[in-house]
N, C-alpha and C positions, 0 to 999 in steps of 0.2 A: 164798904167796897161796892162799887157799882158793877153789876153784872150785865154785860152787853151781849145780846144775842145777835150773831152775824149769820145771815142766811141769804139765799138767792136761788138761782136755778142752776142746773148743770151747765157748765161752760159760760156762766154769766160773769166770771172773773172774781169770784169770792176768794179764791186762794191768793190772788194778787193783793186784794184788800187786807186779807189776813196777815200777809207778810208786812204790809205797810203799818199795821197796828204794832207789830213787833219792833219795827224800826222807830216807832214813837215811844218805845219802852213799855208797852202794855202787853202783858202775857196773854197767850192764846191757848185755850183748851180745845183741841180739834177732834170732832166726832169721827172723822174718817181715819185719823191716826189711831184713835182708840179702837175703831172697828177692825183695823188691821192687827192690832195687838191681841184682841180677844179670840181671833181665829187661828193664831199660831199654834203649832203642835204643843200640847200640854196646857194651853190656856183654856179658859172657861167654856167657850163656845165650840171649840174644835171637835170634841167627841160627839156632842149632840148634832152637829151639822153632818158629820159622816153617817151617823145613825139614820138621819132623815134622807140624805141625798146620795148615799152610797160612795164607794171608793173610786168611781169613775172620775170624780172631780179632783182627785189628788194628782200632784206631780210625782215624778219618780222619787224625789227626796222626802215625800210624805207631807209636803205643805199643800194647802188648798190652792188650786188654780182658780183665782178670782174671776178670770175671764170666762172660763168654762161654767163656773157657778152662775155668773152674771147672765150668760146666754140662756141658761136653764130658767132662771127666775123671772127675767124680764118678759119672757114670752108666756108666762103662766102666773096669773094673779094669785092663785091658791099657794103655789110654791113660794112666791115672793113674800106673802104674808107669813108663811111658815118659817122662812129664813129670818124675817124681821123679829118674830116672836122669840127666836133663839138668841139673836145677836143684840137686839136693843137693850134688854135688861143688863147684859154684861157690859155693854158700852157705857150705860148710865152710871154704873158703879165706878168704873175707871174715871169718868169725867168728874163725878162729884168729889172723888178723893183728890183730884188735881185742883179743883176749885177751892176745896178746904185748905190745901197746901198754900195757895195764893193768899188766902185770908190770913193764914198763920204768918206769912212773910210780911204782911201789912201792905199789900199792893192797893193802890187807889182804885183800880178797876181790873176786871178780867173779861176777856172776850170768849164767849162760847160759840165756836164755829160749828153750827149745826145745819147741814143742808136741808133736813126735813123738820125744821123747828116747828112749823105750823102743823104739818101732816102728823108728826109724832105727839102733838099736843104738849109741847114742852115750854110754852110761852110763860108759864108761871115760874120757870127757873130763872128768868131774867127780868131786869128793871127796864131796859130799853131794847128796842129791836131795830137793827139796820138791815135793809134789804139792798143787795147789790143787783142792779137792774140793767138789762139790755133788751132792746126790742126782739120779738120772737124770731124774725128773719135772721138777725145777726147771731142770736143764740144757736140757731140751727146750723148756720154757716161755720161758726167757730167749733161746734161739737163735731161736725163732719170732718173738718180739717185736723182737729186735734187728735181724734181717735180713729181716723180713717174709717168712719162709719158710712154706710149707705144712707140716703135720705130717710128711708124707712126705719133703719136701726136707730138713727138719731131721734126721729119723731117719737118712737116708742119710749125712749128714755126720758124725753122731755115730758111726754104725756103721763108718765108714771108719777110726776110731781104736780103739786098745785101750780096753776098758771102764775107766771111772774106778775102779771097785771093785778091779780088778786092779792098776792103777797105784798105788793106795793101799797095797796089800800090799807093793809093792816099794820104797816110799819110806823115806827116813831120817826125814822129818817130813811131817806132813799139816796143811795149813791149811784149816779148814772155812769155806767162803765162803758158807754158806747164811743167815748172819745179817746184821747191819749192817756197814757199812764200818768203823766204829769197832771192832767186835768182831774183824774180820779183822786190822786194824792191831795190836791188842793181842796177838793170837796171834803175829804176825810179830815184834813187838818182844821178846816173851818169848824167842822162839827165837834171835834175834840176840844177846840178852844171854847166853843159855845157851852159845852158840857163841863168846862173847867177841869179837863183831865190833862192838858198840856199847857 
């Protein structure tokens, strides 16, 4: 089973490409989905996060307010690293069990959708790496429009990740997502044919 690492930058269009993989019948194990699961009440990372960041980050229903937590950690490197140290090991467990499930089902390939594939040093988890790329200016514009961020808020989030130019250099394949959705889909289709997955 081929393990494909899918990565990019915030607002580069990785989720769009992730959905395209599924439309080609290739299962996707998504780190963001796993990260949401592990912080739910009763899940592995929930109590340690509250112990570290306090009850101010909770909504009335007891769930973690991801926006509040995000605002806390993106402005403070030490807090961001502390959160990652709690969340990442729990996320990895969830993802690996989903990958094993795909192997048991006899899938030809599985996509590991990991925004911080390089930053988290998880490249040894995958056989091939695809980077979804857009130029910096477009990334900034899309992020500001999508999340209603100020330019400064958007830049902080982009700068918390490895630059897309650098990720592009380290990829086995690059999908340029600065054009239309149809153009992006054609690039992915060509690639999957080349790798004999469709």
